N, C-alpha and C positions, 0 to 999 in steps of 0.2 A: 360576498367576499367567505373565503373558507377562514375561522378560526380553531387553530390546535393550540395543542400544552405540550409543549418540550421541554426539556432539558438545554436552563441557556444561564451563560453568567450574567450574576445580576448590573444591573450599571454602578458606575464608580460616583462615593462620594465627590462633589464638587464644589465644593465652596469654599468662594475666596482665601476667607476669613479674615477679612480686610472692605469695612463698608465704606461708602463711595459717598464722601457728602455733595451738595448741592453746589456748584456754582456760580459765584459773580453772575457770570453771562444768564447762566440760566434763569435764575432769581429777575434779574431785568426782561430777559424774556416773556417769566411768569408775569411780570406786572403790567407786561403791555396787551399782553391777554385778556388780561380782565378787564384793564381800560379799557382797549378796545368792543370788545363786549356791551360795558356800563355806555359808552358814546349812540352805540347801536341800537340800543334800548332805552335810549333819553332817559339815564339815571345818571344823578349827578353824585350820588350819595350813595355807599354800600354800608351795611350796619352788618359783622359779621361773628356769629356767635361760635363758642367751642366750650365745649368742657371737655375731663379726661376720654368720653366714650364717642365724642362728637367733636372733633381738632383739625380733623384735615382741610377744612377750609381758609381756618385761620392758620393753620401749620402752611398755609401753601403761599407762603408771602412771610408773613414775619420765622418761616424755621423752627419754631416749637407751640406746646400746645400747653396748656397752664396745669397740667397733671391733674391737683385733687382740687382747685378752684374752678369758678366758669370766668368766661373773659369775653371781651367785644373788641373787634378794631373797626375802627370807622376808616373809610379809604373814598378820599374825596375824586372825582374826575379828574382833576388837576394832581393825581399822584400823593397828594400829601396823608400822611397815615397817622391817627392816633390809635396807642393800646390802653383800652381800661381794663384794672389788673386788678386782683385781690391783695390782700396782704401781702401772699408771698411768694406772689410772681412778681411784682410788682419792680422788684430789682433784674428784671428780667428783656424790658421794655428795651437799653441801651445794648440787649444782644441780637437785635430783630433784624432780621435779614434786610429789609428795606429801613430804611430811616423814618422814625416813628416818633412823635409826641407819647408822652405816657400822662395816665389818669388813676388815680388811687383810687378806689372802689371799695371798702369795705366790705360791702352787702354781698360780693361775688367769694367770701373767706369761707370756712367751718365753721361751723355751728361754736359761739358762745366766745369766738375769736372778739377781739374790739371792731364793730361796728361802724363807728362812728356818729353813735344816737339815730343811728338808725333811717337815716336821711332816705329818700327817696332816690330811686335810680334817676328819676329828671335831675337832680341837684348836680350830678358827678357829668351827666350830658350836656349841660349847661358851661362850662368850661372845655366841650369840645366842638372844633369848628365844621359841624356839618352844613354841606352844601345840600340845599334845600332849593337851590332853582327848579330843578325835573322831580321827580322822582327819586325817591327814598328806600331804596331796596334792603331788605332784611335775606340774610343769607345763613340758613340752619342746615340741616342736613337732609331736609325732603321734599320732593318735587308737588303732594298734598293733591294735585290734578293729575285727569288723563291729558288736558290738552298740554305738551310743556312745551306751548311758547307763550304760556297765560301768565302774567303776570298778577297775581290774584290778590287775594286778602288774607288766606291763612298762615300762620304759621306755626312751626316746632318750638319756639323760640318761647319759654317760659315767659306769661304771662305779667309776671311783676316788670319783665324787662322792657315786653312790648307798651304794654299802658305806662311806661315811663317814657319809652321815646316818642310815644304819642303825644306827650305834654308839650315837647320841646321841638316834634313836626307834625305841621295838619295832618293828621289819618286820613287825610284820605290820598296822599301823597306816598305814603308807607305801603308798600307790595311785597310778596313774596319775591326773590331776586336769586333762590339758590340755582336757578338750571343756570347762571350767570356760569358756574363752579361746574356743573355738575349732568347737564345737557347730555344727552346721549351723543348728542351729534356734535353741538357748536358749545359745548360747555370748555372752558381751557383748560380742568384739567383731565380728559379723555385724550387726549394727546402730547406723547412725552419724546423729551430728545434723545439723542444720547445719551446725556448726561443722566436724565431719572431714568433709562430705561438701566443703566451699570448700578444706579441707587437700590431700584428695586429688581432687582437681578438678587442681589447679597440674603435677599430677608428671601425673594421663593425660594433661591435656590438652600436656604437656611434650612427651610422650612422641609424640603426634601429629603436633604443628607437626615434630618430629624425621623422622617419618618420610614425612610429606608436602614437606619439604625435600630428603631423599634420593631418593624418587619421582622431585622435577622438576631432579635432576644425572644423574638418569641417562644416558648417552650413550655409543658405542661408546669405547671406551679409554679412560675412567676404569676407575680401579683401587676395589678391594675400602676398600683405607685412606682414600681421596679422600673415600667416600662413609660409610663406617664414623665417619670425623671429623665427619662432620654429625649424626648421631646422639647423641653426645654433647653436653650442653648444660647450661651456668649452673653447671656445677662440682658436679652433683646428681649421687648414687651411682647407678647403675643397680642394678635389684633381681634381674638376671640379667644372663648373658650377652647382649653387645651384636652381634647376627650381621650382618654383612654379608658375605654368601656371592655368585659368580659361577659359572656350571658346574658342575662335579664335588665335591662336597663332605666333608671330614674326609678330606682324602688326606696322608697321611701323622701323619693322627690329630689333624689343626689344627683348633683350634673357634674361631680368633679372624682376624681381616681382613687378609689379604695385600695382597702388590704385584701381584695377579692380574690383569690388563685386562679387559674386556666387554666380548665380543663379541655382534655378531647372534645372536638365539637360545639363546642362554646360557640356563639356568637364574637366580631371581633369587631371593634370600630375605634381607625386609631386617626388623630385630626388634632394639624396642629400649620397655624396662620402667624406668619408677620410683616410688617410695611412690605409688598410689593407680591404676594400671594400663599395661599394656603394652597398645603399637601393634604390628600386624605386619603385612607384605605380600610376599607371595609370586607366581611367576607366571616368565612367559619377557620376553627384553630383544627384544622383536620389534617392530614400528612398524602389524602389521595381519593381517586375519586369516590372508592368503597368506603370511604368515611365520610366523605363529601355528603354520599346517600342517604347515610344514613343520620347525617346530621339535620340534612333536609331534604328530600326528595323532591326530584326534579330543577332544585335551585340553579348548578349550572347550566341545566339545557334550556330553561322560560326562563333566566335574569340574567345571569353574569354573560352570557355567550351574545344573549340580545343586547346589553348594556354595550359590551366591549365591540361589539359592529356599530353603532351607533359613536359610539366613542372614535373608532376612526372616520367613520364618517363624517362626524366634527371634522376632524383637522383637514381631510381632504378635500372641504366644501366654503368654508374657510376662507375667504381672497377679500381682499381689497379691493373696497368697490362695491359687495355686495347690498345692497340695501336689507335691514332688519329686520321686516316683515317676510323677505321674501327668502331669507334663511331659515326664519323661525317656520315659513309654511313648508319648505324642503324637509328640515328635520321633521317636524311632525309626521309628512307623510312616508317618510322611513321608519320612525321612530313611533307611531303612534300612542299620542299623549291618553287617548282613549283605550287603551289598552294597556301601558307600563304605567299609565297615573303621575309620569311627573307633572308638578302643581306649580311650578318656579320656570322661571326664563332658562332655556338652554343654551343656559354661560351670559357671563357678565362680565365687566370693566372691572378691574384693581386695580389697586392704588394705594393709598396708607394705607386706608381701609381694607379691607377684605372685599367688600361689598359697594361698590362707587355708584354704581348707574350699570344700566344695559340698553343698550339698540335692540336685543332680540326679543321681540314681540309683537302681537296681532296689530297691523297698521301702521306699525313704525314706519317713519319720515327718513329715520338716521342711516346713513351708509359707514359701513367698516371701512376706518381710513388709518393710513400708514400713522406708525407710532403709539395705538391703542396696544392694550395690555388686558386680556383676557385670561379669568380661569375659567377653563373644559369643567364647567360645575352643570349638571343636572343628575337627577337625584330620581330613580325611578320605584313606585310603589308600589305595588301589587301581594294583595291578599294571600296569605299565607305563605308568604316570603321575608326571608329578612334582608336589609338594604344592599346594595353595594354601590362601592366608589370606587373612583382612582382620579381624584380632584387635584388637576395641577395647572401650571401657569404655563402661559405660550403670547410670545408678543409678535405683531406682524407692523411689517416693514420695507418701504419701497429702496428701489437700488442707492437712492441718494444717503437715506438714512442707513440702511446697511455699512454702505462706506463710512459714514461717516464713526460708526460704532466699530468695526474695522481698526479705522485711524487711531482714535483717541483711547479704544479700549482696546488694544490688538489679545490682551489675557484672556477676556470675558470674549472674544468671538473666536477664540480658539476652542474656548469652552463651549460654544456653542456647535461649531461647527464638531468637535467628539460626537455631541449628544445627538445631532442629525444623522452622522453613521452609525452610530449605535442604534437608533431609531429605524432606520434606511434597513441596515445589515443585520440583526440580532432579531429585533422588533420584525421587520417586513413593513414600517411605515413609511414611505417615504415624501417627505416632509417638503409644499415647493420652497422658493427661494426667500418667498415673503415672511415666511412660517419660523419664527425663531424660539426654541424652546430655550423656556427662562430655567428652566429643572434637567438634572440628570436620568428622575423617572418618570416623563414624560410620556403616556403610552404604556408603562409597565405596572403590570399586573399579577401576581400571585394568587392562581384559585385557588390553592390549598395550605393557607397562612403558616402552618409547622413545617412548611417543605420550600427550604430555601432555594434551590434551584431551578422546580419548575415554573412558566411562567408562559402566559398566554401571546402566540405570537402568530402573524396572520403569512397565509401560507399559497394565498389564488394566485 
């Protein structure tokens, strides 16, 4: 394929400014998916762990995370639920989206708060009805095994909690069951309905708008702090560290924006992510190809163009039903890992977390399914060159799901159609019917970050 640089109008910021909440019907559907997976795996009870950084599985049925504390949810196969919460989140029991009992566990609270004489976790678990007639599954946030079918014994839940669980449940019955939620093929959370896609589109498009705004305000003399401020929007909590970085990064181990001013020729990295998807752009603060060659000779031809060709290939070849191993293999043939150095999966699922799991790896048995939401995310690493990124978010949807979105969320459907039209008519990428851009900036990349008019296009 031929990639050119042309003067084009940039995409429009199009976030709805209206967060979408999960409906009661979706919660009922989510609960049944989890219970069905439990029945299939002979698991009679799940114990789901959460803290601020790892709350997605807990939030899936409750609707909230324990903010600055730890928490457990005990979900039995009969559908009964108990939330074990710390001092400052115990009042959320009645707010849970599925009906739940509550147990106060001060150990899950902040340091030096009243801890109830430091009674062990087992003391509080004895007040919870845990169905141990079959296996008891621990749900954290990691699969911790190459065999995603294996219900093994490892867990990333803090040991003081695991030890407490094994004091009230036969340890031989306790297994890691995180795959019930995030298995790249069978996990309940990997497939989204129309309501969920609408909810996550709000966050993914918000991140996209922020990145576009930040790029539009790049100019010599601006600071990382000024640009970073444009990335934080609408009071929403990012699910990764926001990046606004100019020039050399990680000086004195710092990963946050500073008062450093942008100079012509500086490397630039911009990233922000909210529930539903991450957007990023990286490149150089230059106005034209001559300045880019001065900043880093060969960067455009050796790094940017091959990356963008792979990006287009990714979009053109992602299809419902394709096997994850096959996609990985074909992508590697087109954009060889041995040459371009990408080390992680060529794309992954996204949700409340920026990275949920991925079906794209060697020997994967997982297939791409309708309702999955993907980050177009692969990171080339080549010695002597700065990185390049245009990470964005896309959903895959069969005809039934597309019609549900069109009927239930007509404004969202209009945004999707407008995005696809821009991507086809302006950028030159024709997305299949089943690919739904979750952002207006999908496929949009400026090779000269101080030049707001020129971008890469496909001209074949």
